[in-house]
C-alpha positions, 0 to 999 in steps of 0.5 A: 500500500502506497501512502503519501505524507506531508508536513506543513508548518502553519496555523491550524485555524486556516489550512488553505494548503489542504483540500476539503476531505483530503486528510484521513486522521486529525489529531489535536492537542489544544491548549487549556485556557487557564492551565499553569503549563501553557503560555501565560497570557495566550488568550485575552479572555475565555471568549477568544479561547473558544473562538480559536477552538471553534476555528480549529474544529471547523478547519479540522472538519473541512479537511477530514475525509468524509466518513472518518471519525472525529470526536470533536463532532460530539462537542461542537 
């Protein structure tokens, strides 16, 4: 079985380099809003934090191939 792998360094809120339904698997590890081990001052407020998570989720759904499972669909 041939596979194709590509590493893209960028902002996951806008994955314009990736076509709709091109990806078979999405793995995320989002930051926590108030976790002491995350970057201090990363988000101005909780609404901004949720906005970022929604953008990442929307892009993840867009690039994820139809029929593939994404546990975020249960949350968003």
